[in-house]
C-alpha positions in Angstrom: -47.5 79.6 7.6 -47.8 82.7 9.9 -45.2 84.4 7.8 -47.1 83.8 4.6 -50.3 85.5 6.0 -48.4 88.5 7.5 -48.7 90.8 4.6 -52.4 90.1 4.2 -53.1 90.9 7.8 -51.1 94.1 7.6 -53.1 95.2 4.5 -56.3 94.2 6.2 -55.5 96.3 9.3 -54.5 99.2 7.1 -57.7 99.1 5.2 -59.7 98.9 8.4 -57.9 101.9 9.7 -58.5 103.8 6.5 -62.1 102.9 6.6 -62.5 104.0 10.2 -60.9 107.4 9.3 -63.1 107.8 6.3 -66.2 107.1 8.3 -65.1 109.4 11.1 -64.3 112.3 9.0 -67.0 111.6 6.4 -69.9 111.8 8.8 -68.8 115.3 9.9 -68.5 116.8 6.4 -71.5 115.0 4.8 -75.1 114.4 5.5 -75.6 111.8 8.2 -78.2 110.0 6.1 -75.8 109.4 3.2 -74.8 105.8 3.2 -72.4 105.8 0.3 -69.3 104.8 2.3 -70.9 101.6 3.3 -70.5 100.0 -0.1 -66.8 101.1 0.0 -66.4 99.3 3.3 -68.0 96.2 2.1 -66.1 96.4 -1.2 -62.9 96.9 0.7 -63.6 94.1 2.9 -64.5 92.0 -0.1 -61.4 93.0 -1.9 -59.5 92.0 1.2 -61.2 88.6 1.4 -60.8 88.0 -2.3 -57.1 88.8 -2.1 -56.7 86.4 0.9 -58.7 83.6 -0.7 -57.1 84.0 -4.2 -53.5 84.3 -3.1 -51.7 80.9 -3.6 -50.7 79.1 -0.5 -47.0 79.0 0.2 -45.6 75.6 0.1 -45.0 74.1 3.6 -41.6 74.7 5.0 -39.4 71.7 4.5 -37.4 70.5 7.5 -34.0 70.4 5.9 -32.3 69.1 9.0 -34.7 66.2 9.3 -34.5 65.5 5.6 -30.7 65.6 5.9 -30.9 63.2 8.8 -33.2 60.9 6.9 -30.8 61.0 3.9 -27.9 60.3 6.2 -29.8 57.5 7.8 -30.6 56.0 4.4 -26.9 56.4 3.4 -25.8 54.9 6.7 -28.2 51.9 6.2 -27.1 51.5 2.6 -23.5 51.7 3.7 -24.2 49.2 6.5 -25.8 46.8 4.0 -22.9 47.2 1.7 -20.5 46.6 4.6 -22.5 43.5 5.5 -22.3 42.3 2.0 -18.5 43.0 1.8 -18.1 41.3 5.2 -20.2 38.3 4.2 -18.2 38.1 0.9 -14.9 38.4 2.9 -16.1 35.7 5.3 -17.2 33.5 2.5 -13.9 34.0 0.7 -12.0 33.4 4.0 -14.0 30.2 4.6 -13.4 29.0 1.0 -9.7 29.7 1.3 -9.7 27.9 4.7 -11.5 24.9 3.2 -9.1 24.9 0.2 -6.1 25.0 2.6 -7.6 22.3 4.8 -8.3 20.1 1.8 -4.8 20.8 0.5 -3.3 19.9 3.9 -5.4 16.7 4.0 -4.3 15.7 0.5 -0.7 16.5 1.4 -0.9 14.5 4.6 -2.6 11.7 2.8 0.1 11.7 0.1 2.9 11.9 2.7 1.3 8.9 4.5 1.0 7.0 1.3 4.7 7.8 0.4 5.7 6.8 3.9 3.8 3.5 3.7 5.3 2.8 0.2 8.8 3.6 1.4 8.3 1.4 4.5 6.9 -1.4 2.3 9.9 -1.0 -0.1 12.3 -1.0 2.9 10.7 -4.2 4.4 10.7 -5.8 0.9 14.4 -4.9 0.5 15.2 -6.3 4.0 13.2 -9.4 3.2 15.0 -10.0 -0.1 18.4 -9.3 1.6 17.5 -11.7 4.4 16.4 -14.3 1.8 19.7 -13.7 -0.2 21.8 -14.2 3.0 19.8 -17.2 4.0 20.2 -18.6 0.5 23.9 -18.0 0.5 24.1 -19.6 3.9 22.0 -22.5 2.8 24.2 -22.9 -0.3 27.3 -22.8 1.8 25.8 -25.2 4.2 24.6 -27.4 1.4 28.0 -27.2 -0.3 29.7 -28.1 3.0 27.2 -30.9 3.7 27.5 -32.1 0.1 31.2 -32.0 0.3 31.0 -33.8 3.7 28.6 -36.3 2.2 30.9 -36.8 -0.8 33.8 -37.3 1.6 31.7 -39.7 3.6 30.6 -41.4 0.5 34.1 -41.6 -0.7 35.2 -42.9 2.7 32.2 -45.3 2.8 33.0 -46.4 -0.7 36.6 -46.9 0.3 35.5 -48.7 3.4 33.0 -50.7 1.4 35.7 -51.5 -1.2 38.1 -52.6 1.5 35.4 -54.8 3.1 34.3 -56.3 -0.2 38.0 -57.0 -1.1 38.5 -58.5 2.3 35.5 -60.7 1.9 36.4 -61.6 -1.7 39.9 -62.6 -0.6 38.5 -64.7 2.3 36.1 -66.5 -0.2 38.9 -67.1 -2.7 41.3 -68.4 0.0 38.7 -70.9 1.2 38.0 -72.1 -2.3 41.7 -72.4 -3.2 42.3 -74.3 0.1 40.1 -77.1 -1.2 40.8 -76.7 -5.0 42.5 -79.7 -6.6 44.2 -78.7 -9.8 43.8 -81.4 -12.5 46.9 -82.7 -14.3 45.9 -80.9 -17.5 46.1 -77.5 -15.9 48.7 -75.2 -17.3 50.1 -71.8 -16.4 48.2 -68.9 -18.1 44.8 -70.5 -17.8 42.1 -68.3 -16.3 38.7 -69.2 -14.9 36.1 -66.5 -14.1 33.3 -67.7 -11.9 30.1 -66.0 -10.6 28.9 -67.0 -7.2 25.5 -66.2 -5.7 25.1 -66.1 -1.9 22.2 -65.8 0.5 22.5 -63.8 3.7 23.5 -66.9 5.7 26.6 -67.1 3.6 25.5 -70.3 1.7 26.2 -70.6 -2.0 23.0 -71.0 -4.0 24.6 -70.9 -7.5 28.0 -71.0 -9.1 28.5 -70.3 -12.9 31.5 -70.1 -15.1 31.4 -66.8 -16.9 34.8 -67.1 -18.6 36.3 -70.6 -19.1 39.9 -71.5 -19.2 39.5 -73.6 -22.3 40.0 -76.7 -20.3 36.8 -78.4 -19.1 38.6 -80.3 -16.3 40.0 -77.1 -14.9 36.6 -75.3 -15.0 34.9 -78.3 -13.3 37.6 -78.4 -10.6 36.8 -74.8 -9.6 33.1 -75.5 -9.3 33.8 -78.6 -7.3 35.9 -76.6 -4.8 33.1 -74.1 -4.4 30.6 -76.8 -3.6 33.0 -78.3 -1.0 33.1 -75.0 1.0 29.4 -74.4 0.5 29.0 -71.9 3.4 31.2 -68.8 3.9 31.0 -67.2 7.4 32.6 -63.9 6.2 29.6 -63.4 3.8 27.1 -64.0 6.6 28.9 -61.5 8.9 28.7 -58.7 6.2 25.0 -59.6 5.5 24.2 -59.3 9.2 26.2 -56.1 9.9 25.9 -54.2 6.6 22.9 -55.6 4.7 23.0 -52.9 2.1 26.6 -53.6 1.3 25.8 -57.3 1.0 23.0 -56.6 -1.4 25.0 -54.2 -3.5 28.3 -56.0 -3.8 28.5 -59.4 -2.2 25.3 -61.3 -2.9 26.7 -61.7 -6.4 30.5 -62.0 -6.4 32.8 -62.7 -9.3 36.3 -64.3 -8.7 39.2 -65.3 -11.0 41.2 -68.4 -10.5 44.6 -69.2 -12.1 46.3 -72.6 -11.7 49.7 -71.0 -11.1 48.4 -69.3 -8.0 48.4 -72.7 -6.2 52.2 -72.8 -6.4 52.7 -69.7 -4.4 
């Protein structure tokens, strides 16, 4: 501002100096009572004042350094805000990628665990089926062996039973033939089949001709001989020692008698 008023001050000083010179030299050459220069002084002063008051004020000096600093501060703050935004966006993206990776890892681990559990289940199922298959084969072999053994035992038992039954039947027939009296009308070639029913004590409870010889006297003679014996100890022994065999094959026994057998 001091620089803007400098010219006005210089002009003012110059006018004052001029006025003083005029007054000084004017009073000498002119009449002392003449007051004409006074209006000039006043007019010069007024001119000076008018020039000072009418002259436009100079705009205030702008502090370019401060303005530049403020602009730089605003740019720095703006850059800082943009950096913060970029940083926040980067952090957010990083977090999203981390979450995505974590979820992917969790899904992968979950799938791996499921696959492992499935494979383990399949392995156990396979082992179980293999074990069942081996057990079944072993059971089949065992069953086949036991069945074969049972068949062999049954065959042996059947053979033993057949031998025992045959032995008892022979004993019964021998006892009956020992007391059988053949009638005079008996002839070679005649055959009498008789069914005898026993009780466990070996006693005969019934005797029936199932196939006659064609000669009534011969048929009656066989029944008479059976009644004479009446009790057969061999039958009682089997009934006591092997009740099932007695029930199956001896309780009801069929025998065949031929008259020619008495001659042997």
